C-alpha positions in Angstrom: -5.3 -17.4 -11.0 -7.1 -19.2 -8.0 -7.3 -18.5 -4.7 -5.8 -20.8 -2.1 -8.3 -20.5 0.2 -12.1 -20.8 -0.9 -11.1 -21.5 -4.6 -12.5 -18.9 -6.8 -11.0 -17.9 -10.2 -9.7 -14.7 -10.2 -8.7 -12.2 -13.4 -5.4 -12.3 -13.7 -2.9 -9.5 -11.9 -4.6 -9.5 -8.8 -3.7 -9.1 -5.8 -6.7 -10.0 -3.9 -9.8 -12.7 -4.0 -12.8 -11.4 -5.3 -14.8 -13.8 -3.0 -13.0 -14.2 0.2 -10.1 -11.1 0.5 -7.9 -13.3 0.8 -3.9 -12.3 -0.4 -3.1 -14.7 -4.1 0.0 -15.5 -4.0 1.6 -15.3 -7.5 2.9 -18.8 -9.1 6.7 -17.9 -9.6 10.2 -18.8 -10.0 12.9 -17.8 -7.9 15.7 -16.3 -10.0 19.1 -14.5 -7.8 20.6 -11.9 -9.8 23.1 -10.1 -7.8 22.4 -6.6 -6.6 23.4 -3.6 -3.6 21.0 -3.1 -1.8 19.9 1.1 -1.2 21.1 2.1 2.1 23.4 -0.9 2.3 26.3 -0.2 1.5 28.3 0.4 -1.3 27.7 -0.9 -4.9 30.0 -3.8 -5.9 31.0 -2.2 -8.6 31.9 1.6 -8.4 33.1 0.9 -5.0 30.6 4.2 -3.3 29.1 5.3 -1.5 24.7 3.8 -2.0 22.6 7.0 -0.9 18.7 5.5 0.2 16.7 6.9 -2.4 13.5 7.9 0.2 11.3 7.0 2.0 12.9 3.3 2.7 10.4 3.1 5.1 7.8 4.6 4.8 4.9 2.8 5.6 0.8 2.5 6.0 -0.1 0.5 9.1 -3.9 -0.7 10.4 -5.4 0.4 13.4 -8.6 -0.8 13.2 -11.2 -1.6 11.0 -12.2 -5.6 9.5 -10.5 -7.5 11.9 -7.1 -6.4 11.0 -5.4 -3.9 13.4 -1.6 -3.7 12.8 -1.8 -5.4 9.3 1.7 -3.0 7.8 1.7 -1.9 4.0 5.2 -0.3 2.7 5.0 2.1 0.5 5.9 2.7 -3.4 6.4 5.0 -5.1 2.7 5.2 -6.5 0.1 2.9 -3.6 -3.5 1.8 -4.9 -6.1 1.5 -1.6 -9.2 0.0 -2.4 -12.0 -2.3 -2.7 -10.3 -3.8 -5.7 -8.0 -7.4 -5.5 -6.0 -5.6 -7.8 -4.9 -2.2 -5.0 -2.4 -3.1 -3.7 -3.9 -2.4 -0.3 -7.0 -3.5 -0.1 -9.9 -2.6 2.4 -13.1 -4.5 2.3 -15.5 -2.7 3.1 -18.4 -1.7 1.1 -18.3 1.5 2.9 -14.4 1.7 0.1 -14.6 2.7 -3.2 -13.0 0.6 -5.7 -10.5 2.2 -6.9 -10.3 4.7 -3.8 -7.3 6.8 -2.9 -3.3 6.8 -4.2 -0.4 7.3 -2.0 2.4 8.8 -3.5 5.6 8.9 -2.4 8.0 10.8 -4.3 10.7 10.3 -2.2 10.5 14.1 -0.8 6.7 13.7 -0.1 4.4 11.8 0.8 1.4 12.9 -0.6 -2.4 11.3 -0.5 -4.7 12.1 -3.3 -8.7 10.9 -3.1 -10.1 9.5 -5.7 -13.4 11.3 -6.8 -14.4 8.2 -4.3 -18.2 8.1 -2.3 -17.6 8.2 1.1 -14.7 10.2 1.2 -10.9 10.6 2.1 -9.9 11.5 5.3 -6.6 13.0 6.8 -6.2 13.9 11.1 -10.5 13.3 10.8 -10.7 15.8 7.9 -12.1 15.3 4.0 -9.3 15.7 1.9 -9.2 15.7 -1.7 -5.4 16.2 -2.4 -3.0 16.1 1.3 0.5 16.2 2.1 1.1 13.3 5.3 3.7 13.5 8.2 4.9 10.7 10.1 2.3 10.1 12.4 -1.0 11.1 10.3 -4.2 9.0 10.5 -5.8 8.3 7.4 -9.6 7.1 7.3 -11.1 5.7 4.6 -14.6 3.8 5.0 -14.1 2.0 8.2 -10.5 1.3 8.1 -8.4 3.6 10.4 -4.2 4.2 9.8 -1.3 5.5 10.5 1.4 6.5 8.2 4.8 6.3 9.9 7.4 8.0 7.4 9.9 6.0 8.2 
């Protein structure tokens, strides 16, 4: 996959360019598949209200670092954070490990786990290995400060 910004050839499956950090958009074909949206209306097949699955609005927002303030990342079941271009949240800084941390969202709670990074993962200014995060908590990874938003 080639970067549309700098032309660098990246490995297949990369989300960000390894050379310039630009977001890579894979060539895709779009296909419309009818399906009910979680938490919106009713399932047309059964006419039963659809219950939203956990963490529909859970997100991390970059507050500072790397000139990316305001970027928002929705937290799925498992969200990887690191300097690797294949990370779900790519943080391009030498103080960030390639596989720095993982955020798990099981619907009942959201927790961040450090992946044996050299410089650590901090929640509200305390270094953590594993930590459940609450709405408004600050997560610091390298020079990046992110705020967790529950919904």
